[in-house]
Structure formats: C-alpha cells, structure tokens
Steps between C-alpha positions, in 0.01 A plus 500: 500500500633846401429789734477855360779729615403802709589855398699701759563873490810653655432862608781716642430731788732800518420688816135610454498439123421155348606404152251246371589199295212487245631191310588247768657166434361147512661283762428147631424594857550725806851359557610605146339842551691542826832410329428753223416771749827445689694497167342835400563646843869406480524647153343828612735515798807431280404788267394747770677834514405565859305360797214268428385420852141622446452318174362153423396261232126417534368181357135504380307195383267718302260578779712603800855539633605153625871570581726791574878470464667798672810662358741555788844539340676833495702556179 
C-alpha cells in the first residue's frame, strides 16, 4: 500500500516578521519534516550576518504550525 506524502511548509520568523513559504515540499512524515527544518535552520545560521536569537523556522502542515526550530547561533 502506498501512502500519499504530506506537504510541509517552512516559514521563517525574523523578529516580528514572518516570511511565508507558499510552495512547501512533500515529505514522507513528521520525522522528515523535522530533519528538513533543522537543515534549513542550520543553513540560515551559517549565512547570517548577525544575531539570529529571535528567529525560527516554523513548520506548518497546511493547517497550523506543528513545530518551531529556534535559531540560537550568533554569527
């Protein structure tokens, strides 16, 4: 039996502003979505020009935020 993949959206919160991911990506499950959120958070931190302590990657399953990965590194 083949199960349909879920679509996850990875929004980025920068202080009080949120940059919305309108495309999303299909992933097998919540575990894969968590891995992708962490990967994106690390990439943002690596490219940051300054503090990112108030920022986060927000994972949305299409109806609500289901995970928040905070950015805590200082570049």
